[in-house]
N, C-alpha and C positions, 0 to 999 in steps of 0.2 A: 885912652889908657885902659888896658884890660884889667878889670877888677873882679876878684872872686871872693865871695863871702861864704865861709864855712858856716852853714846855717843849721843850728840846732832846732829842735821842735818845742822846747819848753824853757821855762824859768827865766831868771834874770838875764841870762846871756841873750836870749831872743829879744828881750826888751831893750837891751843896750844896742843891739843891731838896728832895731827899729828907730831908736833915737838918733843914731848916727845917720841913717838913711834920710831922715827928715831934714838934717842939717847939710846934707851933701848937695853940691852944685850940679845942675843938669848937664853942663858942658863936660863933665868928667866921664861921660859915656855910659854904655850899658854895663850891667852887672850879671855875672853868672852866680847863681845861688846853688851851692853844692851841699847835699846832705849824704852822709855815708852810713849805710846799714852794716852792722857787724855780721860777718858770715861765721857761723859756728859749725865745725865738723867734729863729730864725736863717733866713737866706736860702739856698736851694739853687740849682741850675741854673735859668736863665731866671727868676730872681727869685721863685721860688715859696717862700713862707714855710712853715717847718716849726716845729712846737711840741713842746717836751718839758716835762713828760710829756704824752702824748696823754690824752684823756679816760678811756680804758680803763686806762692805766697809773696815772693819778691815782686812779681808783677803787680799784685794787688797793693803791696806796700808803696811801690813807686808811684802808682796812681794816687793813692790817698795822701802821701807825703807831698807830692807835687801840688795837689789841690790845696792842701793846708798852707803851704808856703805862698802860693799865689793869693790865697784869701787873706792871710795874716800879714804878709810882708810886702806884697806888691802895692798894697794900699798906701804905703809910706813913700812910694816912688811917684815922681811927676809923670803925667800921661806920656810924654815923649820918650821917657826911659822905659816905662812899663812895656811898651810894644816891642822893644828890642832886647830886653833882658830875658834870661833863660833860667830854667830850673833843671838841675841834674841830680838824680838819686843814684848813687853808686853802691856796689856790694863789694866788701873787702874783708880779708882776714885781719889786716892791719890798717886802721884808719889813717895813720900818719903817712905810711908808705903810699897808700892810694892817693892821698891828697898831693903829695910831692909829685907823683907821676902825672896827675891831672894838671897841676900847675905848669910843669915842663911841657906837656903836650899842648896846652892851650896858650902858651907864651904869656902867662899872666904877669902883670907888672906890680900888682898889689893884692895881698891876701888879707882879708879882714876876719879876725876871730874874736871871740869873747871868752872871758874867764868867769868862773863862778866865784872867784875870790876866796877860796878855802885857804885858811891860814892855820898856823900852829901844828900841833901833833897830827890832826886829821889830814892836813894838807901833805904831810910826808908820805902818806900811803895811798894817795890817789894819783892816778896817771893823769897828766895834764897835756891835752892836745895842744894848747897854746905854747907850752914849754917846748914840746917836740917840734912845733913849727918854727919857733925861734932859732932852733939849732939847724933845721934841715930845709926850710923853705928856700926855693931858688929865686925868690923875688922879695920885694919890700913887704913888710908885715906891719899891720896895725892891730894892736891888741886893745880891745874895749873891756873896761872894767864895769861891774854892775853898779 
């Protein structure tokens, strides 16, 4: 089964994912860990477009994020799965769109995401990646709560 984990780099969501990984069975196969970096394009003087991160910055981010995920998350995987699991760091204007594209391209059968559990008034004004994936993911979805 092709499993993709939308892997954040901090907070209770990352801890929920680690907990789930420890309870997962080895025979469920390898996992792709995907982290998406937001691409920001803005106009400067004379309408010259600038982009963040630059290709050089993104390359450095990709290396450090990959290393972080391998160090923090791969330790929760059994040795047999560690060797065949992968880390992908993507750059996108829209995280949701990019994840849906990745899921289709990789023929994923399960997407695992975490939530921060924001409720009430504050939760009304925060965009929720998990909510977007519930509506648009082309595969099964497992939402982990903190």
